[in-house]
C-alpha positions as CSV (number, residue, x, y, z in Angstrom):
1,M,107.5,132.6,31.2
2,M,110.1,133.6,33.9
3,T,113.3,131.6,33.2
4,E,115.1,131.4,36.5
5,K,118.6,130.5,35.5
6,I,120.6,127.9,33.3
7,N,120.2,124.6,35.2
8,H,122.6,122.6,33.0
9,I,124.2,122.1,29.8
10,G,123.6,118.5,28.5
11,I,126.7,116.7,26.7
12,A,126.3,113.6,25.0
13,V,129.2,110.9,25.7
14,K,130.0,107.4,24.7
15,S,131.5,106.8,28.1
16,L,130.6,108.3,31.5
17,D,133.7,106.8,33.1
18,N,136.0,108.5,30.5
19,S,134.2,111.9,30.5
20,I,133.8,112.2,34.4
21,S,137.5,112.1,34.8
22,L,137.9,115.0,32.5
23,Y,135.5,117.4,34.0
24,R,136.2,116.4,37.7
25,D,139.9,115.6,37.6
26,Q,141.2,118.0,34.9
27,L,138.6,120.8,34.9
28,G,138.0,120.7,38.7
29,M,134.3,120.6,38.8
30,E,132.5,118.9,41.6
31,F,131.2,115.4,40.8
32,E,127.5,115.0,42.2
33,G,127.1,111.3,41.1
34,T,125.3,109.2,38.5
35,E,121.7,108.2,38.1
36,V,119.9,106.2,35.3
37,V,117.0,107.9,33.7
38,A,115.0,104.8,32.3
39,E,112.3,106.9,30.6
40,Q,115.0,108.7,28.7
41,K,117.1,105.6,28.2
42,V,120.3,107.3,29.6
43,K,122.7,107.3,32.4
44,V,123.6,110.7,33.6
45,A,126.4,112.3,35.7
46,F,126.2,115.8,37.1
47,L,129.2,118.1,37.8
48,K,128.7,121.3,39.5
49,V,130.2,124.6,38.2
50,G,129.1,127.8,39.8
51,E,125.2,127.5,40.3
52,S,124.9,125.4,37.0
53,R,125.8,122.0,36.0
54,I,127.1,119.9,33.3
55,E,125.0,116.8,32.6
56,L,127.0,114.0,30.8
57,L,124.4,111.7,28.9
58,E,125.5,108.1,28.0
59,P,122.8,106.0,26.2
60,T,121.7,103.0,27.8
61,A,120.1,101.5,24.6
62,P,120.9,101.8,20.9
63,D,117.3,103.2,20.2
64,S,117.6,106.1,22.8
65,P,117.5,109.7,21.5
66,V,121.1,110.1,22.8
67,A,122.4,107.2,20.9
68,K,120.9,108.4,17.9
69,F,122.4,111.9,18.3
70,L,125.8,110.4,19.0
71,E,125.6,108.3,15.9
72,K,124.8,111.3,13.6
73,N,126.8,114.0,15.4
74,G,129.5,112.3,17.8
75,E,130.1,113.6,21.3
76,G,129.2,117.2,22.2
77,I,126.6,119.5,23.3
78,H,123.2,117.8,23.2
79,H,121.0,120.6,24.7
80,M,120.5,123.5,27.1
81,A,118.4,123.4,30.2
82,Y,116.6,126.4,31.7
83,E,114.9,126.3,34.9
84,V,111.4,127.5,35.6
85,A,109.1,127.5,38.8
86,D,106.1,126.0,37.0
87,I,106.8,123.8,34.1
88,A,103.0,123.2,33.3
89,A,102.3,127.1,33.2
90,T,105.5,127.5,31.2
91,L,104.3,124.8,28.6
92,A,100.9,126.3,28.5
93,E,102.1,129.7,27.7
94,L,104.7,128.7,25.2
95,K,101.8,126.6,23.4
96,Q,99.9,129.7,23.4
97,K,102.6,131.6,21.8
98,E,102.9,128.9,19.2
99,V,106.4,127.7,19.9
100,R,106.7,124.4,18.6
101,L,107.2,121.8,21.4
102,I,108.4,118.2,21.4
103,D,106.7,117.6,24.7
104,E,103.4,119.1,25.5
105,K,103.5,117.6,29.1
106,P,106.3,117.4,31.2
107,R,108.1,114.1,31.7
108,H,110.5,113.0,34.4
109,G,113.9,113.7,34.5
110,A,117.0,113.3,36.9
111,H,116.8,114.1,40.6
112,G,112.9,113.9,40.5
113,S,112.7,116.8,38.3
114,L,110.2,117.4,35.6
115,I,111.4,118.3,31.9
116,A,110.1,119.2,28.8
117,F,111.8,119.8,25.4
118,L,111.2,122.7,22.6
119,H,111.8,121.6,19.1
120,P,115.1,123.0,17.9
121,K,113.5,124.5,14.7
122,A,111.8,127.0,17.4
123,T,115.0,127.7,19.1
124,G,117.7,128.6,16.6
125,G,118.8,125.0,16.0
126,V,119.5,124.5,19.9
127,L,117.5,121.6,21.4
128,T,116.2,123.4,24.6
129,E,114.9,121.7,27.7
130,I,112.9,123.4,30.5
131,C,113.0,121.9,33.9
132,Q,111.4,122.5,37.1
133,A,113.5,121.1,40.0
134,G,112.3,118.1,42.0
135,H,111.5,118.3,45.7
């Protein structure tokens, strides 16, 4: 597995509107827009910082994983996302290495990307996303 870079840090928030102003206006990050990811039941906002991004995640349904995270933990860091060139090959390699996966097949993420999550029990308690950039 060749990790290319940190793609983004996902932060669960109750309100994108309130959180965007903090990162854009107070911290000076470049706001790149919002998008609804229906499959994940979230609305996301991306803010660029260097070559990485902050991904703010607001749940769109009470049964979404992010809504459950907020209920249990409150607002805060939800996941770390690492970019790979070939997500299918990476998942196959991780499975062969017996890394515990949440997703054995990629699913659709924001900006046409493909994403998959590794179980936090396999990654030191950190929910880890691997992603392949969309084209």
